[in-house]
C-alpha positions as CSV (number, residue, x, y, z in Angstrom):
1,M,-26.0,11.6,28.3
2,K,-23.8,14.1,26.4
3,R,-23.3,13.4,22.7
4,T,-19.6,13.1,23.3
5,H,-20.1,10.3,25.8
6,L,-22.4,8.2,23.7
7,P,-21.1,4.6,23.6
8,L,-21.6,4.3,19.8
9,N,-19.6,1.1,19.4
10,G,-21.6,-0.7,22.2
11,L,-24.9,0.5,20.6
12,R,-23.8,-0.9,17.3
13,V,-23.2,-4.3,19.0
14,L,-26.5,-4.1,20.8
15,D,-28.3,-3.6,17.4
16,A,-26.6,-6.7,15.9
17,A,-27.2,-8.9,19.0
18,A,-30.8,-7.8,19.2
19,R,-31.5,-8.6,15.6
20,H,-29.9,-12.1,15.8
21,L,-30.7,-12.8,19.5
22,S,-27.3,-14.5,19.4
23,F,-23.9,-13.2,20.4
24,T,-22.3,-15.8,18.0
25,R,-24.2,-14.6,15.0
26,A,-23.7,-11.0,16.0
27,A,-20.0,-11.6,16.2
28,D,-20.0,-13.1,12.7
29,E,-21.7,-10.0,11.3
30,L,-19.3,-7.7,13.1
31,A,-16.2,-9.8,12.4
32,V,-15.3,-10.1,16.1
33,T,-15.4,-12.9,18.6
34,P,-18.5,-13.8,20.6
35,A,-16.5,-13.0,23.7
36,A,-15.9,-9.5,22.4
37,V,-19.6,-9.1,21.8
38,G,-20.3,-10.2,25.4
39,Q,-17.7,-7.7,26.7
40,Q,-19.3,-4.8,24.7
41,I,-22.8,-5.7,26.0
42,R,-21.6,-5.9,29.6
43,A,-19.8,-2.6,29.3
44,L,-22.9,-1.0,27.7
45,E,-25.1,-2.3,30.6
46,D,-22.6,-0.8,33.1
47,T,-22.7,2.5,31.3
48,L,-26.5,2.6,31.1
49,G,-27.2,1.0,34.4
50,V,-29.7,-1.5,33.0
51,V,-29.8,-5.2,32.0
52,L,-30.2,-5.6,28.2
53,F,-30.3,-9.4,27.7
54,R,-31.2,-12.4,29.7
55,R,-30.3,-16.0,29.0
56,T,-33.3,-18.3,29.2
57,A,-34.1,-22.0,28.4
58,R,-35.2,-20.8,24.9
59,G,-32.0,-18.8,24.4
60,L,-31.1,-15.1,24.4
61,E,-33.9,-12.6,25.1
62,L,-34.0,-8.9,25.2
63,T,-35.2,-7.3,28.5
64,P,-38.0,-4.7,28.3
65,E,-35.3,-2.0,28.9
66,G,-33.3,-3.3,26.0
67,E,-36.2,-3.5,23.7
68,S,-37.6,-0.1,24.6
69,G,-34.7,1.8,22.9
70,L,-34.3,-0.3,19.8
71,D,-36.6,1.6,17.4
72,A,-35.0,4.9,18.2
73,L,-31.6,3.3,18.0
74,R,-32.2,1.9,14.6
75,Q,-33.7,5.1,13.4
76,G,-30.6,6.8,14.6
77,F,-28.4,4.4,12.6
78,L,-30.5,5.1,9.5
79,C,-29.9,8.8,10.0
80,F,-26.1,8.1,10.3
81,E,-26.3,6.3,7.0
82,D,-28.1,9.2,5.3
83,A,-25.4,11.6,6.7
84,V,-22.6,9.4,5.3
85,R,-24.3,9.2,1.9
86,A,-24.8,13.0,1.9
87,M,-21.1,13.6,2.7
88,Q,-20.0,11.1,0.0
89,S,-22.3,12.6,-2.7
90,G,-19.7,15.3,-3.6
91,Q,-17.2,12.5,-4.5
92,S,-19.5,11.4,-7.3
93,S,-19.5,14.9,-8.8
94,K,-18.3,15.0,-12.4
95,V,-16.8,18.5,-12.0
96,L,-13.0,18.8,-11.2
97,T,-11.6,22.2,-10.3
98,I,-7.8,22.2,-11.1
99,A,-5.3,25.0,-10.5
100,A,-2.3,24.7,-12.9
101,P,0.2,27.1,-14.5
102,R,-0.9,28.5,-17.8
103,D,2.1,27.1,-19.6
104,L,1.6,23.6,-18.3
105,T,-2.1,23.7,-19.2
106,A,-1.2,24.8,-22.8
107,H,1.7,22.5,-23.4
108,W,0.7,19.3,-21.5
109,L,-2.4,19.3,-19.3
110,A,-5.2,20.3,-21.7
111,E,-4.4,17.5,-24.1
112,R,-4.4,14.9,-21.4
113,L,-7.7,16.2,-19.9
114,A,-9.2,15.9,-23.4
115,E,-8.1,12.2,-23.6
116,I,-9.5,11.5,-20.1
117,A,-12.8,13.1,-21.1
118,K,-13.1,10.8,-24.1
119,D,-13.7,7.9,-21.7
120,D,-16.2,9.8,-19.6
121,P,-18.2,12.5,-21.6
122,E,-19.9,13.7,-18.4
123,L,-16.7,15.0,-16.9
124,R,-16.4,18.8,-16.6
125,F,-13.2,20.7,-15.8
126,H,-12.8,24.1,-14.2
127,L,-9.2,25.3,-14.8
128,I,-7.7,28.1,-12.7
129,S,-4.3,29.7,-13.1
130,A,-1.8,28.5,-10.4
131,D,0.7,31.3,-11.0
132,E,-0.2,32.9,-7.7
133,P,-0.2,31.3,-4.2
134,I,-3.0,28.7,-3.9
135,D,-5.7,28.8,-1.2
136,F,-7.7,25.6,-1.4
137,T,-10.4,27.0,0.9
138,E,-11.1,30.2,-1.0
139,A,-10.8,28.8,-4.5
140,N,-12.8,25.6,-3.7
141,L,-10.1,23.6,-5.5
142,D,-10.0,19.9,-5.9
143,V,-6.3,19.6,-6.8
144,A,-3.4,21.8,-8.0
145,I,-0.2,21.5,-10.0
146,R,2.8,23.7,-9.6
147,L,6.5,23.6,-10.4
148,M,8.1,23.0,-7.0
149,V,11.0,21.3,-5.2
150,D,8.5,19.1,-3.2
151,K,4.8,18.8,-2.3
152,G,5.2,20.7,0.9
153,E,2.6,20.1,3.6
154,H,0.0,18.5,1.3
155,E,-0.6,15.1,-0.1
156,G,0.9,14.8,-3.6
157,V,2.7,13.1,-6.4
158,R,5.2,14.4,-8.9
159,V,4.1,14.4,-12.6
160,G,7.1,13.7,-14.7
161,G,10.7,14.0,-13.4
162,T,13.0,16.9,-12.5
163,S,15.0,16.9,-15.8
164,F,15.2,20.1,-17.8
165,C,16.4,20.1,-21.4
166,R,18.1,22.8,-23.5
167,V,16.0,23.5,-26.6
168,A,16.4,25.8,-29.6
169,R,14.8,26.3,-33.0
170,P,16.4,23.8,-35.5
171,G,19.2,25.3,-37.4
172,V,19.6,28.2,-35.0
173,S,23.1,28.1,-33.5
174,S,22.7,31.2,-31.2
175,E,24.3,30.9,-27.8
176,Q,21.9,33.5,-26.4
177,W,19.6,32.5,-23.6
178,V,15.9,33.0,-23.1
179,A,15.4,33.4,-19.3
180,W,12.4,32.7,-17.2
181,P,11.9,32.4,-13.4
182,G,12.8,28.7,-13.5
183,H,16.1,29.4,-15.2
184,A,17.4,32.9,-14.5
185,A,20.2,32.8,-17.1
186,K,22.8,35.6,-16.8
187,D,23.0,38.1,-19.7
188,A,19.9,36.6,-21.2
189,F,18.9,38.0,-24.6
190,V,15.2,38.0,-23.6
191,R,13.4,37.4,-20.4
192,V,9.8,36.0,-20.2
193,A,7.3,35.2,-17.5
194,D,7.2,31.3,-17.7
195,A,8.5,28.2,-19.4
196,G,5.8,28.2,-22.0
197,L,6.8,31.7,-23.2
198,A,10.4,30.6,-23.1
199,L,9.5,27.7,-25.4
200,E,7.7,30.0,-27.8
201,A,10.6,32.5,-27.8
202,A,13.0,29.6,-28.7
203,M,10.7,28.5,-31.5
204,H,10.9,32.0,-33.0
205,G,14.7,31.8,-32.9
206,L,15.3,34.2,-30.1
207,G,17.8,31.9,-28.4
208,R,17.9,28.7,-26.5
209,A,15.9,27.9,-23.4
210,L,16.3,25.5,-20.5
211,V,12.8,24.2,-19.7
212,P,11.2,21.1,-18.1
213,E,11.2,18.1,-20.4
214,L,7.5,17.6,-19.6
215,L,6.7,20.8,-21.4
216,A,9.2,20.5,-24.2
217,G,8.4,17.0,-25.3
218,K,5.7,17.7,-27.8
219,A,7.6,20.6,-29.5
220,I,10.7,18.4,-29.8
221,D,8.7,15.5,-31.2
222,S,7.0,17.7,-33.8
223,G,10.3,19.2,-34.9
224,A,9.5,22.7,-33.8
225,L,12.4,22.5,-31.4
226,E,15.5,20.4,-31.1
227,A,17.2,19.3,-27.9
228,I,20.8,20.4,-27.3
229,G,23.0,18.1,-25.2
230,E,21.9,15.9,-22.4
231,P,19.0,16.8,-19.9
232,V,20.1,18.3,-16.6
233,D,18.5,17.8,-13.2
234,Q,17.3,21.1,-11.8
235,G,15.6,19.7,-8.7
236,L,12.3,21.2,-9.8
237,G,9.3,19.1,-10.8
238,Y,5.6,19.5,-11.4
239,W,3.8,18.4,-8.3
240,L,0.1,17.3,-8.3
241,F,-1.1,18.0,-4.8
242,A,-4.0,18.8,-2.5
243,P,-4.9,18.8,1.2
244,T,-5.7,15.4,2.6
245,P,-9.6,15.8,2.5
246,Q,-9.5,16.7,-1.2
247,W,-6.8,14.1,-2.0
248,R,-9.1,11.4,-0.6
249,Q,-11.9,12.2,-3.0
250,A,-12.7,9.4,-5.4
251,K,-12.7,11.7,-8.4
252,V,-9.3,13.2,-7.4
253,R,-7.8,9.7,-7.0
254,R,-9.0,8.7,-10.4
255,L,-7.5,11.9,-11.9
256,V,-4.2,11.3,-10.2
257,E,-4.0,7.8,-11.6
258,Q,-4.8,9.0,-15.1
259,L,-2.4,11.8,-15.1
260,T,0.5,9.7,-13.7
261,A,-0.2,6.6,-15.8
């Protein structure tokens, strides 16, 4: 019989029924009804062309045909269990490979990863710049963070909101703007590569910058920058995302919970 035609569900029922020699107890183990067990056994007998069980005065008995395949069947299930454990072993890894913009890492992510690591000293992080297009296959990434409108085709959750705030060095009243790709201000006094450099330029008094609140929070709290006016919604946010297989990893789920708490 071809591998693609193997009646795996029926074989699982056969194993349970053979161990208990009872359709009722097998049904309890498999969380189905005794009638469903009987239907699976009859379907398996039709597929294999043999009788697997007989009812006798003493109860349910395996036929010689049914008994002849049990050792190999159970060895096969043990191999399946080994295969599942091997596939799950990567989820217990303590290494997380994260792609993130350099400015987000410097102004927000690194501090939070340090806090997370305090509760689990065995954790290790491999941080990669996410300023270029991300290829999860080539980079062997677990998860990525980027400033985007939405998560696109992947699984994901937004970290923080979509609000940007105007910031400037305290006491500097300049109306000049520091521009960066997320805020291409007209007639900017200075243009920089990312929001982190825009923050630093504003800290040095080169003008005001419009940057994500998530990045500016620490500088505002410390007094290095002051917020000007009310936040504005730019429709952009930092998305934490990954393809479905990576997103389902236990270590990624824990990281997502911790970063979005």
